C-alpha positions as CSV (number, residue, x, y, z in Angstrom):
1,X,164.2,45.9,145.1
2,X,167.8,44.9,146.3
3,X,169.0,44.5,142.5
4,X,167.9,48.3,142.1
5,X,169.3,49.5,145.5
6,X,172.7,47.8,144.2
7,X,172.5,48.7,140.7
8,X,175.1,51.6,139.7
9,X,173.5,55.1,138.8
10,X,174.2,58.0,136.8
11,X,173.9,61.4,139.0
12,X,173.2,64.5,137.4
13,X,174.4,67.3,140.0
14,X,173.2,71.0,140.3
15,X,174.3,73.4,143.0
16,X,173.5,77.2,143.8
17,X,176.2,78.9,145.8
18,X,178.0,81.8,147.6
19,X,181.7,82.1,147.3
20,X,184.3,84.3,148.5
21,X,188.1,84.1,149.6
22,X,189.3,83.4,153.1
23,X,192.9,84.3,154.2
24,X,195.0,87.3,152.6
25,X,193.0,87.6,149.7
26,X,190.2,89.3,151.3
27,X,192.6,91.7,152.1
28,X,190.3,93.1,154.7
29,X,187.4,93.7,152.4
30,X,183.6,93.6,153.7
31,X,182.3,90.1,151.9
32,X,179.4,91.1,149.7
33,X,177.1,88.2,148.4
34,X,178.8,86.1,145.0
35,X,176.5,83.8,143.4
36,X,178.0,81.1,141.8
37,X,176.5,77.9,139.8
38,X,178.0,74.3,139.9
39,X,177.0,71.4,137.5
40,X,178.2,68.2,136.5
41,X,177.6,64.7,136.1
42,X,179.0,61.2,137.9
43,X,178.3,58.0,138.7
44,X,177.3,56.0,141.9
45,X,178.7,52.7,142.4
46,X,177.4,51.0,145.3
47,X,179.5,49.4,147.7
48,X,176.6,48.3,150.2
49,X,173.3,49.6,151.2
50,X,174.4,52.0,153.2
51,X,177.6,53.3,151.2
52,X,178.4,54.4,147.6
53,X,181.5,55.3,145.9
54,X,180.5,58.5,143.8
55,X,183.1,60.0,141.4
56,X,181.9,63.4,139.9
57,X,183.4,66.0,137.3
58,X,182.0,69.5,137.7
59,X,182.1,72.8,136.1
60,X,182.3,75.1,139.2
61,X,182.2,78.8,139.6
62,X,184.5,80.3,142.6
63,X,185.7,83.5,143.1
64,X,184.8,86.8,145.5
65,X,183.0,89.7,145.7
66,X,184.5,92.3,148.4
67,X,184.3,96.3,149.0
68,X,187.5,98.3,150.7
69,X,187.0,101.7,152.0
70,X,189.2,103.9,151.8
71,X,187.2,106.6,153.5
72,X,183.5,107.5,154.0
73,X,183.2,108.5,150.3
74,X,185.7,106.6,148.4
75,X,186.1,102.7,148.0
76,X,187.4,100.2,145.5
77,X,184.8,97.3,145.0
78,X,186.1,94.2,143.0
79,X,184.3,91.1,141.7
80,X,186.6,88.0,140.6
81,X,184.9,85.1,139.3
82,X,187.1,81.9,138.7
83,X,185.7,78.9,136.7
84,X,187.1,75.4,137.0
85,X,187.0,71.6,136.0
86,X,186.6,69.8,139.0
87,X,186.9,66.1,139.6
88,X,185.1,64.9,142.9
89,X,186.0,61.4,144.0
90,X,183.0,61.0,146.8
91,X,181.5,58.7,149.1
92,X,178.0,58.8,150.2
93,X,176.4,57.6,153.2
94,X,172.7,56.8,153.3
95,X,171.2,56.4,157.0
96,X,167.8,54.5,157.8
97,X,166.4,51.6,156.1
98,X,167.4,52.1,152.6
99,X,164.8,50.6,149.7
100,X,163.4,52.2,146.6
101,X,160.8,53.8,148.4
102,X,162.0,55.2,151.5
103,X,163.3,58.7,151.9
104,X,166.5,59.0,153.7
105,X,169.2,61.4,155.1
106,X,172.3,61.4,152.6
107,X,175.5,62.6,153.9
108,X,178.4,62.6,151.2
109,X,182.0,64.2,150.9
110,X,185.6,63.7,149.7
111,X,188.5,65.7,148.0
112,X,188.1,67.8,144.7
113,X,191.0,68.5,142.3
114,X,189.9,71.5,140.0
115,X,191.9,73.3,136.9
116,X,191.0,76.8,136.0
117,X,189.4,77.4,132.9
118,X,188.6,80.6,132.2
119,X,188.1,84.0,134.6
120,X,187.6,87.6,135.0
121,X,188.2,90.4,137.5
122,X,186.0,93.6,137.6
123,X,187.3,96.3,139.6
124,X,185.3,99.6,140.3
125,X,186.9,102.6,142.1
126,X,185.2,105.7,143.4
127,X,188.4,108.4,143.8
128,X,188.6,112.0,144.3
129,X,188.4,113.8,141.0
130,X,191.7,115.0,140.7
131,X,190.1,118.1,138.5
132,X,187.6,119.0,141.5
133,X,188.5,117.6,145.0
134,X,184.8,118.0,145.7
135,X,183.9,115.8,143.3
136,X,184.3,112.4,142.7
137,X,184.8,109.7,139.7
138,X,184.3,105.8,138.9
139,X,186.8,104.1,137.5
140,X,186.5,100.4,135.9
141,X,189.0,98.2,134.9
142,X,188.7,94.5,133.7
143,X,191.5,91.9,133.9
144,X,192.1,88.3,133.5
145,X,192.7,86.6,136.9
146,X,194.7,83.5,135.9
147,X,197.3,85.1,133.9
148,X,198.0,88.0,136.3
149,X,197.1,86.9,140.1
150,X,195.6,83.4,140.7
151,X,197.1,80.2,139.9
152,X,194.7,77.6,137.6
153,X,195.3,74.5,140.4
154,X,193.1,74.4,143.0
155,X,192.4,71.6,145.3
156,X,190.2,70.9,149.1
157,X,187.2,69.3,150.6
158,X,183.7,69.1,149.7
159,X,180.6,67.9,152.0
160,X,177.0,67.9,151.6
161,X,174.0,66.7,153.6
162,X,170.5,66.3,152.7
163,X,167.5,64.7,151.7
164,X,167.1,61.8,149.0
165,X,163.6,60.5,148.2
166,X,162.7,57.4,146.6
167,X,167.0,56.7,145.9
168,X,166.3,59.4,143.1
169,X,166.1,62.9,144.2
170,X,168.2,64.6,146.9
171,X,168.4,67.9,148.0
172,X,170.6,70.0,150.6
173,X,173.1,71.7,151.6
174,X,177.0,71.8,150.6
175,X,180.1,73.2,151.8
176,X,183.4,73.6,150.2
177,X,186.8,74.7,151.2
178,X,190.1,75.0,149.8
179,X,193.3,73.6,150.9
180,X,195.7,74.8,148.4
181,X,197.1,78.5,148.2
182,X,195.5,79.7,145.0
183,X,197.8,82.9,145.1
184,X,201.9,83.6,145.5
185,X,204.1,81.8,148.2
186,X,204.3,85.3,149.9
187,X,199.9,85.7,150.4
188,X,197.6,82.8,151.3
189,X,194.2,82.9,149.5
190,X,191.9,79.8,149.9
191,X,188.5,79.3,147.6
192,X,185.3,78.5,150.2
193,X,182.0,78.1,149.4
194,X,178.5,77.5,150.9
195,X,174.9,76.4,149.1
196,X,172.1,74.2,148.1
197,X,172.6,71.4,146.4
198,X,169.7,69.3,143.9
199,X,171.1,65.7,142.5
200,X,169.0,63.2,140.3
201,X,170.3,59.6,140.1
202,X,168.9,57.9,137.0
203,X,169.6,54.5,135.3
204,X,169.3,53.2,132.0
205,X,165.8,53.2,132.1
206,X,166.0,57.0,131.4
């Protein structure tokens, strides 16, 4: 039993999150729900029965969905999707009596370092029709985000807390906040997310 607890394991990580911007990047917009997905793999290297070092590589979506009203009838709604490759050198603490047959509370966290891969920005504007002021028109624009407005490098801190069953499956809540400005120096914009995660720990027998 002790050998199984102290044996390195592989990690499959999956998370469903709601993401947004904080700082100047929100530009006074009303925040709307922006779903995102995070998936990746890692390794669990036990330090002792309670602590482990869990480096992971994740493909993670971030971005923002907001709406800014110019009047009661006119607005601009934008959806920004940023896709990153993240490196997460996490540490994990398992509380309680740890064995291959127990269920425990798991707390993990650490820094993350991300590089932007691909992106998209969709802006939908409802404006007054210049040909008829009593009518409105909707205009949609698609642009690339990294090439115009956003930096590809992102870094911050990510943490999670949940339940782990039999040292095999874990589920809980995760929070992530950026600490690097992803816009130009004159404006401050940071990534942020909150969601739920699922982790499966498996060894060579799988």
